[in-house]
N, CA and C atoms of all chains as a GROMACS GRO file, in nm:
protein
  543
    1MET      N    1  -1.394 -12.693  17.874
    1MET     CA    2  -1.338 -12.559  17.879
    1MET      C    3  -1.232 -12.541  17.770
    2TRP      N    4  -1.122 -12.614  17.784
    2TRP     CA    5  -1.007 -12.590  17.696
    2TRP      C    6  -1.030 -12.627  17.550
    3PRO      N    7  -1.109 -12.731  17.518
    3PRO     CA    8  -1.123 -12.763  17.375
    3PRO      C    9  -1.203 -12.659  17.296
    4ASP      N   10  -1.274 -12.570  17.363
    4ASP     CA   11  -1.355 -12.471  17.293
    4ASP      C   12  -1.265 -12.382  17.205
    5GLU      N   13  -1.300 -12.375  17.077
    5GLU     CA   14  -1.214 -12.303  16.982
    5GLU      C   15  -1.198 -12.156  17.018
    6ARG      N   16  -1.304 -12.095  17.069
    6ARG     CA   17  -1.296 -11.953  17.106
    6ARG      C   18  -1.199 -11.934  17.222
    7VAL      N   19  -1.200 -12.029  17.316
    7VAL     CA   20  -1.108 -12.023  17.430
    7VAL      C   21  -0.965 -12.038  17.382
    8VAL      N   22  -0.943 -12.135  17.294
    8VAL     CA   23  -0.808 -12.159  17.241
    8VAL      C   24  -0.756 -12.032  17.172
    9GLU      N   25  -0.839 -11.974  17.088
    9GLU     CA   26  -0.798 -11.854  17.014
    9GLU      C   27  -0.769 -11.738  17.109
   10PHE      N   28  -0.855 -11.721  17.208
   10PHE     CA   29  -0.837 -11.609  17.301
   10PHE      C   30  -0.709 -11.626  17.383
   11VAL      N   31  -0.688 -11.746  17.432
   11VAL     CA   32  -0.568 -11.772  17.514
   11VAL      C   33  -0.442 -11.753  17.430
   12ASN      N   34  -0.440 -11.811  17.312
   12ASN     CA   35  -0.320 -11.802  17.229
   12ASN      C   36  -0.289 -11.658  17.189
   13GLU      N   37  -0.393 -11.577  17.171
   13GLU     CA   38  -0.372 -11.437  17.132
   13GLU      C   39  -0.328 -11.349  17.248
   14ASN      N   40  -0.372 -11.384  17.369
   14ASN     CA   41  -0.358 -11.290  17.480
   14ASN      C   42  -0.261 -11.329  17.590
   15PHE      N   43  -0.219 -11.454  17.592
   15PHE     CA   44  -0.139 -11.502  17.704
   15PHE      C   45  -0.024 -11.591  17.657
   16VAL      N   46   0.075 -11.600  17.743
   16VAL     CA   47   0.171 -11.711  17.733
   16VAL      C   48   0.115 -11.819  17.826
   17PRO      N   49   0.068 -11.931  17.770
   17PRO     CA   50   0.000 -12.031  17.854
   17PRO      C   51   0.097 -12.130  17.920
   18ALA      N   52   0.078 -12.150  18.049
   18ALA     CA   53   0.159 -12.247  18.123
   18ALA      C   54   0.066 -12.336  18.205
   19ARG      N   55   0.104 -12.459  18.220
   19ARG     CA   56   0.024 -12.552  18.300
   19ARG      C   57   0.114 -12.629  18.394
   20VAL      N   58   0.073 -12.640  18.519
   20VAL     CA   59   0.139 -12.730  18.612
   20VAL      C   60   0.036 -12.833  18.656
   21HIS      N   61   0.067 -12.958  18.628
   21HIS     CA   62  -0.025 -13.067  18.661
   21HIS      C   63   0.014 -13.126  18.796
   22VAL      N   64  -0.088 -13.153  18.875
   22VAL     CA   65  -0.063 -13.197  19.012
   22VAL      C   66   0.023 -13.324  19.018
   23LYS      N   67   0.012 -13.408  18.916
   23LYS     CA   68   0.092 -13.532  18.917
   23LYS      C   69   0.212 -13.521  18.822
   24ALA      N   70   0.187 -13.482  18.699
   24ALA     CA   71   0.294 -13.483  18.598
   24ALA      C   72   0.401 -13.378  18.626
   25ASP      N   73   0.362 -13.266  18.688
   25ASP     CA   74   0.457 -13.159  18.720
   25ASP      C   75   0.457 -13.134  18.871
   26SER      N   76   0.466 -13.243  18.948
   26SER     CA   77   0.437 -13.232  19.092
   26SER      C   78   0.527 -13.132  19.165
   27GLU      N   79   0.654 -13.127  19.126
   27GLU     CA   80   0.744 -13.033  19.195
   27GLU      C   81   0.706 -12.889  19.167
   28GLN      N   82   0.681 -12.860  19.039
   28GLN     CA   83   0.641 -12.724  19.002
   28GLN      C   84   0.504 -12.690  19.061
   29PHE      N   85   0.416 -12.791  19.062
   29PHE     CA   86   0.283 -12.768  19.119
   29PHE      C   87   0.297 -12.726  19.265
   30ARG      N   88   0.380 -12.799  19.340
   30ARG     CA   89   0.398 -12.768  19.482
   30ARG      C   90   0.454 -12.627  19.500
   31LYS      N   91   0.554 -12.596  19.421
   31LYS     CA   92   0.621 -12.465  19.433
   31LYS      C   93   0.524 -12.351  19.402
   32TYR      N   94   0.456 -12.362  19.289
   32TYR     CA   95   0.375 -12.247  19.246
   32TYR      C   96   0.239 -12.242  19.313
   33SER      N   97   0.186 -12.357  19.353
   33SER     CA   98   0.059 -12.351  19.426
   33SER      C   99   0.079 -12.284  19.561
   34GLU      N  100   0.200 -12.302  19.617
   34GLU     CA  101   0.230 -12.235  19.744
   34GLU      C  102   0.256 -12.086  19.719
   35GLN      N  103   0.336 -12.058  19.618
   35GLN     CA  104   0.370 -11.917  19.588
   35GLN      C  105   0.247 -11.834  19.558
   36TYR      N  106   0.151 -11.892  19.483
   36TYR     CA  107   0.033 -11.816  19.442
   36TYR      C  108  -0.092 -11.854  19.522
   37ASN      N  109  -0.072 -11.929  19.628
   37ASN     CA  110  -0.185 -11.968  19.713
   37ASN      C  111  -0.299 -12.029  19.630
   38ALA      N  112  -0.266 -12.136  19.560
   38ALA     CA  113  -0.363 -12.202  19.473
   38ALA      C  114  -0.367 -12.351  19.505
   39PRO      N  115  -0.432 -12.388  19.615
   39PRO     CA  116  -0.427 -12.528  19.658
   39PRO      C  117  -0.528 -12.619  19.588
   40TRP      N  118  -0.618 -12.563  19.507
   40TRP     CA  119  -0.727 -12.641  19.449
   40TRP      C  120  -0.714 -12.643  19.298
   41THR      N  121  -0.770 -12.747  19.234
   41THR     CA  122  -0.774 -12.751  19.088
   41THR      C  123  -0.919 -12.769  19.043
   42PRO      N  124  -0.956 -12.720  18.926
   42PRO     CA  125  -0.872 -12.631  18.846
   42PRO      C  126  -0.870 -12.489  18.903
   43THR      N  127  -0.751 -12.432  18.902
   43THR     CA  128  -0.736 -12.289  18.931
   43THR      C  129  -0.656 -12.229  18.816
   44ILE      N  130  -0.706 -12.122  18.763
   44ILE     CA  131  -0.639 -12.056  18.652
   44ILE      C  132  -0.606 -11.914  18.694
   45LEU      N  133  -0.478 -11.883  18.693
   45LEU     CA  134  -0.433 -11.749  18.730
   45LEU      C  135  -0.399 -11.672  18.604
   46MET      N  136  -0.435 -11.545  18.607
   46MET     CA  137  -0.391 -11.454  18.501
   46MET      C  138  -0.293 -11.356  18.562
   47LEU      N  139  -0.171 -11.365  18.516
   47LEU     CA  140  -0.062 -11.284  18.569
   47LEU      C  141  -0.024 -11.179  18.467
   48ASP      N  142   0.018 -11.063  18.514
   48ASP     CA  143   0.071 -10.967  18.418
   48ASP      C  144   0.213 -11.006  18.380
   49SER      N  145   0.274 -10.928  18.294
   49SER     CA  146   0.405 -10.970  18.241
   49SER      C  147   0.513 -10.968  18.349
   50ASP      N  148   0.484 -10.908  18.464
   50ASP     CA  149   0.578 -10.910  18.577
   50ASP      C  150   0.549 -11.026  18.672
   51GLY      N  151   0.454 -11.111  18.638
   51GLY     CA  152   0.423 -11.226  18.721
   51GLY      C  153   0.330 -11.194  18.836
   52VAL      N  154   0.269 -11.076  18.834
   52VAL     CA  155   0.176 -11.038  18.941
   52VAL      C  156   0.036 -11.087  18.907
   53GLU      N  157  -0.025 -11.158  19.001
   53GLU     CA  158  -0.160 -11.208  18.977
   53GLU      C  159  -0.259 -11.092  18.969
   54ARG      N  160  -0.342 -11.093  18.865
   54ARG     CA  161  -0.445 -10.990  18.849
   54ARG      C  162  -0.585 -11.045  18.854
   55TYR      N  163  -0.599 -11.177  18.831
   55TYR     CA  164  -0.732 -11.238  18.836
   55TYR      C  165  -0.716 -11.388  18.843
   56ARG      N  166  -0.817 -11.454  18.903
   56ARG     CA  167  -0.813 -11.600  18.906
   56ARG      C  168  -0.951 -11.658  18.887
   57ILE      N  169  -0.954 -11.777  18.828
   57ILE     CA  170  -1.076 -11.856  18.813
   57ILE      C  171  -1.054 -11.984  18.892
   58GLU      N  172  -1.144 -12.012  18.985
   58GLU     CA  173  -1.133 -12.135  19.063
   58GLU      C  174  -1.254 -12.222  19.034
   59GLY      N  175  -1.229 -12.345  18.995
   59GLY     CA  176  -1.337 -12.439  18.967
   59GLY      C  177  -1.376 -12.438  18.820
   60PHE      N  178  -1.451 -12.541  18.784
   60PHE     CA  179  -1.495 -12.558  18.645
   60PHE      C  180  -1.604 -12.457  18.610
   61LEU      N  181  -1.603 -12.411  18.485
   61LEU     CA  182  -1.710 -12.326  18.434
   61LEU      C  183  -1.748 -12.372  18.293
   62PRO      N  184  -1.875 -12.359  18.255
   62PRO     CA  185  -1.913 -12.384  18.115
   62PRO      C  186  -1.843 -12.284  18.023
   63ASN      N  187  -1.842 -12.317  17.894
   63ASN     CA  188  -1.758 -12.242  17.800
   63ASN      C  189  -1.780 -12.091  17.799
   64ASP      N  190  -1.906 -12.048  17.788
   64ASP     CA  191  -1.930 -11.903  17.778
   64ASP      C  192  -1.886 -11.831  17.905
   65ASP      N  193  -1.914 -11.892  18.018
   65ASP     CA  194  -1.873 -11.831  18.145
   65ASP      C  195  -1.721 -11.830  18.157
   66PHE      N  196  -1.661 -11.939  18.115
   66PHE     CA  197  -1.515 -11.949  18.123
   66PHE      C  198  -1.449 -11.843  18.035
   67LEU      N  199  -1.495 -11.833  17.911
   67LEU     CA  200  -1.434 -11.736  17.819
   67LEU      C  201  -1.456 -11.593  17.870
   68SER      N  202  -1.574 -11.566  17.919
   68SER     CA  203  -1.599 -11.428  17.967
   68SER      C  204  -1.514 -11.397  18.091
   69GLN      N  205  -1.486 -11.498  18.172
   69GLN     CA  206  -1.397 -11.476  18.287
   69GLN      C  207  -1.252 -11.455  18.243
   70LEU      N  208  -1.211 -11.529  18.140
   70LEU     CA  209  -1.077 -11.505  18.085
   70LEU      C  210  -1.066 -11.363  18.031
   71MET      N  211  -1.172 -11.319  17.963
   71MET     CA  212  -1.172 -11.183  17.908
   71MET      C  213  -1.168 -11.079  18.020
   72LEU      N  214  -1.238 -11.110  18.129
   72LEU     CA  215  -1.237 -11.019  18.244
   72LEU      C  216  -1.096 -11.009  18.303
   73GLY      N  217  -1.032 -11.123  18.314
   73GLY     CA  218  -0.895 -11.120  18.365
   73GLY      C  219  -0.802 -11.040  18.277
   74ARG      N  220  -0.817 -11.058  18.146
   74ARG     CA  221  -0.730 -10.984  18.053
   74ARG      C  222  -0.758 -10.834  18.061
   75ALA      N  223  -0.885 -10.798  18.076
   75ALA     CA  224  -0.921 -10.657  18.089
   75ALA      C  225  -0.862 -10.599  18.218
   76LYS      N  226  -0.863 -10.679  18.324
   76LYS     CA  227  -0.809 -10.630  18.451
   76LYS      C  228  -0.658 -10.610  18.445
   77ILE      N  229  -0.592 -10.689  18.364
   77ILE     CA  230  -0.448 -10.668  18.344
   77ILE      C  231  -0.425 -10.533  18.275
   78ALA      N  232  -0.504 -10.504  18.172
   78ALA     CA  233  -0.492 -10.374  18.105
   78ALA      C  234  -0.523 -10.261  18.204
   79PHE      N  235  -0.624 -10.280  18.286
   79PHE     CA  236  -0.662 -10.179  18.386
   79PHE      C  237  -0.547 -10.157  18.485
   80ALA      N  238  -0.489 -10.266  18.533
   80ALA     CA  239  -0.382 -10.256  18.632
   80ALA      C  240  -0.262 -10.181  18.576
   81HIS      N  241  -0.246 -10.187  18.444
   81HIS     CA  242  -0.133 -10.118  18.380
   81HIS      C  243  -0.175  -9.981  18.326
   82GLU      N  244  -0.290  -9.934  18.370
   82GLU     CA  245  -0.341  -9.800  18.337
   82GLU      C  246  -0.357  -9.781  18.186
   83GLN      N  247  -0.388  -9.890  18.119
   83GLN     CA  248  -0.419  -9.882  17.975
   83GLN      C  249  -0.571  -9.864  17.965
   84TRP      N  250  -0.615  -9.741  17.992
   84TRP     CA  251  -0.758  -9.716  18.016
   84TRP      C  252  -0.844  -9.745  17.894
   85ASP      N  253  -0.800  -9.700  17.776
   85ASP     CA  254  -0.881  -9.724  17.656
   85ASP      C  255  -0.896  -9.874  17.630
   86GLU      N  256  -0.784  -9.944  17.638
   86GLU     CA  257  -0.788 -10.088  17.612
   86GLU      C  258  -0.874 -10.158  17.717
   87ALA      N  259  -0.857 -10.119  17.842
   87ALA     CA  260  -0.934 -10.183  17.949
   87ALA      C  261  -1.084 -10.159  17.928
   88ALA      N  262  -1.122 -10.033  17.900
   88ALA     CA  263  -1.264 -10.002  17.881
   88ALA      C  264  -1.321 -10.082  17.764
   89GLN      N  265  -1.244 -10.089  17.657
   89GLN     CA  266  -1.289 -10.164  17.540
   89GLN      C  267  -1.306 -10.312  17.572
   90ARG      N  268  -1.212 -10.368  17.646
   90ARG     CA  269  -1.220 -10.510  17.680
   90ARG      C  270  -1.337 -10.537  17.776
   91PHE      N  271  -1.357 -10.450  17.872
   91PHE     CA  272  -1.472 -10.468  17.963
   91PHE      C  273  -1.604 -10.460  17.885
   92ARG      N  274  -1.613 -10.361  17.795
   92ARG     CA  275  -1.737 -10.344  17.718
   92ARG      C  276  -1.763 -10.467  17.630
   93GLU      N  277  -1.657 -10.522  17.576
   93GLU     CA  278  -1.671 -10.638  17.489
   93GLU      C  279  -1.737 -10.755  17.563
   94ILE      N  280  -1.705 -10.769  17.690
   94ILE     CA  281  -1.766 -10.876  17.770
   94ILE      C  282  -1.916 -10.854  17.782
   95VAL      N  283  -1.954 -10.730  17.812
   95VAL     CA  284  -2.097 -10.699  17.827
   95VAL      C  285  -2.170 -10.721  17.695
   96ASP      N  286  -2.104 -10.682  17.586
   96ASP     CA  287  -2.169 -10.694  17.454
   96ASP      C  288  -2.180 -10.840  17.410
   97LYS      N  289  -2.074 -10.916  17.431
   97LYS     CA  290  -2.073 -11.054  17.379
   97LYS      C  291  -2.138 -11.155  17.472
   98PHE      N  292  -2.128 -11.129  17.603
   98PHE     CA  293  -2.180 -11.225  17.701
   98PHE      C  294  -2.266 -11.154  17.804
   99PRO      N  295  -2.376 -11.093  17.759
   99PRO     CA  296  -2.457 -11.012  17.851
   99PRO      C  297  -2.519 -11.092  17.966
  100ASP      N  298  -2.532 -11.222  17.947
  100ASP     CA  299  -2.594 -11.304  18.052
  100ASP      C  300  -2.492 -11.374  18.142
  101ALA      N  301  -2.364 -11.352  18.117
  101ALA     CA  302  -2.261 -11.419  18.197
  101ALA      C  303  -2.245 -11.348  18.332
  102ASP      N  304  -2.196 -11.424  18.429
  102ASP     CA  305  -2.171 -11.365  18.562
  102ASP      C  306  -2.071 -11.250  18.554
  103ALA      N  307  -1.982 -11.257  18.456
  103ALA     CA  308  -1.877 -11.154  18.443
  103ALA      C  309  -1.933 -11.021  18.395
  104ALA      N  310  -2.050 -11.022  18.333
  104ALA     CA  311  -2.100 -10.902  18.265
  104ALA      C  312  -2.124 -10.783  18.360
  105PRO      N  313  -2.195 -10.800  18.471
  105PRO     CA  314  -2.215 -10.683  18.559
  105PRO      C  315  -2.085 -10.625  18.612
  106GLU      N  316  -1.991 -10.712  18.646
  106GLU     CA  317  -1.861 -10.663  18.693
  106GLU      C  318  -1.790 -10.586  18.582
  107ALA      N  319  -1.800 -10.640  18.460
  107ALA     CA  320  -1.736 -10.574  18.345
  107ALA      C  321  -1.799 -10.438  18.318
  108LEU      N  322  -1.931 -10.431  18.331
  108LEU     CA  323  -1.999 -10.302  18.310
  108LEU      C  324  -1.949 -10.198  18.410
  109TYR      N  325  -1.935 -10.241  18.534
  109TYR     CA  326  -1.887 -10.152  18.641
  109TYR      C  327  -1.746 -10.100  18.608
  110TRP      N  328  -1.657 -10.193  18.576
  110TRP     CA  329  -1.517 -10.154  18.555
  110TRP      C  330  -1.498 -10.078  18.424
  111ALA      N  331  -1.586 -10.099  18.327
  111ALA     CA  332  -1.579 -10.019  18.203
  111ALA      C  333  -1.600  -9.872  18.236
  112GLY      N  334  -1.696  -9.848  18.324
  112GLY     CA  335  -1.721  -9.709  18.367
  112GLY      C  336  -1.603  -9.651  18.443
  113VAL      N  337  -1.544  -9.732  18.528
  113VAL     CA  338  -1.429  -9.685  18.606
  113VAL      C  339  -1.310  -9.655  18.514
  114ALA      N  340  -1.287  -9.743  18.417
  114ALA     CA  341  -1.173  -9.723  18.325
  114ALA      C  342  -1.188  -9.591  18.250
  115LEU      N  343  -1.310  -9.562  18.205
  115LEU     CA  344  -1.331  -9.435  18.134
  115LEU      C  345  -1.310  -9.316  18.228
  116TYR      N  346  -1.357  -9.330  18.350
  116TYR     CA  347  -1.335  -9.222  18.448
  116TYR      C  348  -1.186  -9.202  18.475
  117LYS      N  349  -1.114  -9.310  18.490
  117LYS     CA  350  -0.970  -9.300  18.518
  117LYS      C  351  -0.898  -9.229  18.403
  118LYS      N  352  -0.949  -9.248  18.282
  118LYS     CA  353  -0.887  -9.182  18.168
  118LYS      C  354  -0.919  -9.033  18.165
  119THR      N  355  -1.044  -8.999  18.191
  119THR     CA  356  -1.090  -8.862  18.168
  119THR      C  357  -1.103  -8.778  18.295
  120HIS      N  358  -1.118  -8.844  18.408
  120HIS     CA  359  -1.151  -8.778  18.534
  120HIS      C  360  -1.280  -8.698  18.522
  121ASP      N  361  -1.364  -8.739  18.430
  121ASP     CA  362  -1.497  -8.680  18.410
  121ASP      C  363  -1.598  -8.780  18.467
  122ASN      N  364  -1.670  -8.736  18.570
  122ASN     CA  365  -1.758  -8.834  18.636
  122ASN      C  366  -1.885  -8.867  18.557
  123THR      N  367  -1.895  -8.812  18.435
  123THR     CA  368  -2.010  -8.848  18.350
  123THR      C  369  -2.014  -8.999  18.326
  124SER      N  370  -1.898  -9.058  18.306
  124SER     CA  371  -1.895  -9.202  18.277
  124SER      C  372  -1.946  -9.282  18.397
  125LEU      N  373  -1.916  -9.233  18.517
  125LEU     CA  374  -1.966  -9.304  18.636
  125LEU      C  375  -2.118  -9.287  18.648
  126LYS      N  376  -2.165  -9.163  18.622
  126LYS     CA  377  -2.311  -9.141  18.628
  126LYS      C  378  -2.384  -9.228  18.528
  127GLU      N  379  -2.330  -9.234  18.406
  127GLU     CA  380  -2.394  -9.315  18.303
  127GLU      C  381  -2.391  -9.464  18.340
  128THR      N  382  -2.282  -9.505  18.400
  128THR     CA  383  -2.274  -9.645  18.442
  128THR      C  384  -2.375  -9.672  18.553
  129GLY      N  385  -2.384  -9.580  18.647
  129GLY     CA  386  -2.482  -9.595  18.754
  129GLY      C  387  -2.624  -9.605  18.699
  130LYS      N  388  -2.652  -9.522  18.599
  130LYS     CA  389  -2.786  -9.526  18.536
  130LYS      C  390  -2.806  -9.656  18.460
  131ALA      N  391  -2.700  -9.704  18.393
  131ALA     CA  392  -2.711  -9.829  18.317
  131ALA      C  393  -2.752  -9.944  18.409
  132PHE      N  394  -2.705  -9.939  18.532
  132PHE     CA  395  -2.739 -10.045  18.628
  132PHE      C  396  -2.885 -10.037  18.674
  133THR      N  397  -2.954  -9.927  18.643
  133THR     CA  398  -3.097  -9.923  18.674
  133THR      C  399  -3.177  -9.996  18.566
  134GLN      N  400  -3.110 -10.023  18.451
  134GLN     CA  401  -3.178 -10.089  18.339
  134GLN      C  402  -3.144 -10.238  18.332
  135ARG      N  403  -3.030 -10.275  18.385
  135ARG     CA  404  -2.989 -10.416  18.375
  135ARG      C  405  -2.904 -10.454  18.497
  136TYR      N  406  -2.902 -10.579  18.525
  136TYR     CA  407  -2.824 -10.634  18.638
  136TYR      C  408  -2.862 -10.568  18.771
  137GLN      N  409  -2.989 -10.531  18.785
  137GLN     CA  410  -3.030 -10.457  18.904
  137GLN      C  411  -3.006 -10.534  19.033
  138ASP      N  412  -3.009 -10.668  19.023
  138ASP     CA  413  -2.995 -10.748  19.145
  138ASP      C  414  -2.849 -10.785  19.176
  139SER      N  415  -2.757 -10.736  19.097
  139SER     CA  416  -2.618 -10.773  19.120
  139SER      C  417  -2.555 -10.683  19.227
  140SER      N  418  -2.450 -10.735  19.288
  140SER     CA  419  -2.378 -10.653  19.386
  140SER      C  420  -2.313 -10.533  19.319
  141TRP      N  421  -2.283 -10.546  19.190
  141TRP     CA  422  -2.220 -10.435  19.117
  141TRP      C  423  -2.318 -10.320  19.099
  142ALA      N  424  -2.445 -10.352  19.085
  142ALA     CA  425  -2.546 -10.245  19.078
  142ALA      C  426  -2.550 -10.168  19.209
  143LYS      N  427  -2.537 -10.239  19.320
  143LYS     CA  428  -2.534 -10.171  19.450
  143LYS      C  429  -2.413 -10.080  19.459
  144LYS      N  430  -2.299 -10.131  19.414
  144LYS     CA  431  -2.176 -10.052  19.422
  144LYS      C  432  -2.184  -9.927  19.334
  145ALA      N  433  -2.252  -9.941  19.220
  145ALA     CA  434  -2.260  -9.827  19.126
  145ALA      C  435  -2.374  -9.732  19.161
  146SER      N  436  -2.456  -9.769  19.257
  146SER     CA  437  -2.575  -9.687  19.288
  146SER      C  438  -2.536  -9.549  19.340
  147VAL      N  439  -2.419  -9.536  19.400
  147VAL     CA  440  -2.377  -9.405  19.452
  147VAL      C  441  -2.337  -9.310  19.341
  148TRP      N  442  -2.323  -9.360  19.220
  148TRP     CA  443  -2.278  -9.275  19.108
  148TRP      C  444  -2.394  -9.203  19.039
  149ARG      N  445  -2.518  -9.247  19.062
  149ARG     CA  446  -2.630  -9.192  18.986
  149ARG      C  447  -2.654  -9.046  19.020
  150MET      N  448  -0.672 -12.640  16.663
  150MET     CA  449  -0.536 -12.626  16.719
  150MET      C  450  -0.545 -12.613  16.872
  151PRO      N  451  -0.477 -12.699  16.943
  151PRO     CA  452  -0.486 -12.692  17.090
  151PRO      C  453  -0.400 -12.578  17.146
  152ILE      N  454  -0.422 -12.550  17.272
  152ILE     CA  455  -0.335 -12.455  17.340
  152ILE      C  456  -0.203 -12.527  17.371
  153GLU      N  457  -0.096 -12.463  17.337
  153GLU     CA  458   0.035 -12.525  17.362
  153GLU      C  459   0.088 -12.478  17.497
  154PHE      N  460   0.044 -12.550  17.600
  154PHE     CA  461   0.088 -12.514  17.736
  154PHE      C  462   0.234 -12.546  17.754
  155ARG      N  463   0.304 -12.456  17.818
  155ARG     CA  464   0.442 -12.484  17.857
  155ARG      C  465   0.441 -12.527  18.004
  156HIS      N  466   0.543 -12.599  18.043
  156HIS     CA  467   0.544 -12.655  18.178
  156HIS      C  468   0.659 -12.604  18.265
  157ASP      N  469   0.748 -12.529  18.204
  157ASP     CA  470   0.857 -12.469  18.282
  157ASP      C  471   0.816 -12.327  18.318
  158VAL      N  472   0.758 -12.312  18.436
  158VAL     CA  473   0.698 -12.183  18.473
  158VAL      C  474   0.803 -12.073  18.486
  159ASP      N  475   0.919 -12.108  18.539
  159ASP     CA  476   1.026 -12.007  18.548
  159ASP      C  477   1.058 -11.950  18.410
  160ALA      N  478   1.071 -12.038  18.312
  160ALA     CA  479   1.102 -11.995  18.176
  160ALA      C  480   0.987 -11.913  18.116
  161VAL      N  481   0.865 -11.953  18.147
  161VAL     CA  482   0.748 -11.878  18.097
  161VAL      C  483   0.746 -11.737  18.155
  162LEU      N  484   0.772 -11.726  18.284
  162LEU     CA  485   0.770 -11.594  18.348
  162LEU      C  486   0.879 -11.503  18.290
  163GLU      N  487   0.993 -11.563  18.266
  163GLU     CA  488   1.104 -11.485  18.208
  163GLU      C  489   1.068 -11.441  18.065
  164TYR      N  490   1.013 -11.533  17.988
  164TYR     CA  491   0.975 -11.503  17.850
  164TYR      C  492   0.865 -11.395  17.847
  165ALA      N  493   0.767 -11.409  17.935
  165ALA     CA  494   0.656 -11.313  17.938
  165ALA      C  495   0.706 -11.173  17.974
  166LYS      N  496   0.799 -11.166  18.066
  166LYS     CA  497   0.854 -11.037  18.106
  166LYS      C  498   0.927 -10.972  17.988
  167HIS      N  499   1.004 -11.054  17.919
  167HIS     CA  500   1.078 -11.005  17.802
  167HIS      C  501   0.985 -10.959  17.692
  168GLU      N  502   0.876 -11.032  17.672
  168GLU     CA  503   0.783 -11.002  17.563
  168GLU      C  504   0.674 -10.902  17.604
  169GLY      N  505   0.666 -10.874  17.734
  169GLY     CA  506   0.560 -10.784  17.782
  169GLY      C  507   0.421 -10.844  17.764
  170LYS      N  508   0.412 -10.976  17.780
  170LYS     CA  509   0.284 -11.044  17.756
  170LYS      C  510   0.234 -11.110  17.884
  171PRO      N  511   0.104 -11.106  17.910
  171PRO     CA  512   0.050 -11.172  18.029
  171PRO      C  513   0.067 -11.324  18.024
  172VAL      N  514   0.056 -11.384  18.142
  172VAL     CA  515   0.069 -11.529  18.156
  172VAL      C  516  -0.063 -11.588  18.205
  173LEU      N  517  -0.100 -11.699  18.146
  173LEU     CA  518  -0.211 -11.778  18.200
  173LEU      C  519  -0.149 -11.902  18.263
  174LEU      N  520  -0.169 -11.918  18.393
  174LEU     CA  521  -0.110 -12.031  18.465
  174LEU      C  522  -0.222 -12.122  18.515
  175ASP      N  523  -0.225 -12.242  18.458
  175ASP     CA  524  -0.332 -12.338  18.486
  175ASP      C  525  -0.282 -12.444  18.584
  176PHE      N  526  -0.343 -12.448  18.701
  176PHE     CA  527  -0.317 -12.555  18.797
  176PHE      C  528  -0.420 -12.665  18.769
  177SER      N  529  -0.372 -12.778  18.723
  177SER     CA  530  -0.462 -12.879  18.670
  177SER      C  531  -0.444 -13.015  18.737
  178ALA      N  532  -0.555 -13.088  18.743
  178ALA     CA  533  -0.550 -13.229  18.782
  178ALA      C  534  -0.626 -13.312  18.681
  179ALA      N  535  -0.647 -13.254  18.563
  179ALA     CA  536  -0.726 -13.321  18.460
  179ALA      C  537  -0.657 -13.450  18.416
  180PRO      N  538  -0.735 -13.553  18.379
  180PRO     CA  539  -0.676 -13.678  18.330
  180PRO      C  540  -0.586 -13.649  18.210
  181MET      N  541  -0.474 -13.721  18.205
  181MET     CA  542  -0.378 -13.694  18.098
  181MET      C  543  -0.384 -13.803  17.991
   0.00000   0.00000   0.00000
């Protein structure tokens, strides 16, 4: 996961990275694993600048899945801060770059929501609902978006 | 170039708040 150059670049550009190791940083590990309810490793939390958790990855993932999940977390931070254009762009980037990743259907869904939140025009939701008839039909996100068609 | 993880989480949270930047917090048990 971590040695992947794309992951390194993405993390360094988008986050202040911190690590608590179960043995080497045992006191901090105990404190923060309790505070953030993270009893298992690896667990990666993405916090906004106020320290509020916005997304987490639990367990090992191959590189493409890992990077797309990091991108999803970063997009959700933008979404939580009502940065609709940035959030929509970040969600779309996941679908474009990693169309086969588990994160892609969720990203497609939230890209539509981010555009709707910006415009309050339900066209974006309808288009997203229709997009799910063409791809990711078996995903839970397609079911969730089916009411928008 | 590796990721330069910091280990003082309190300091990281304070720095992130000041800089308006998100935090990635890795709970790890990887061999050192």
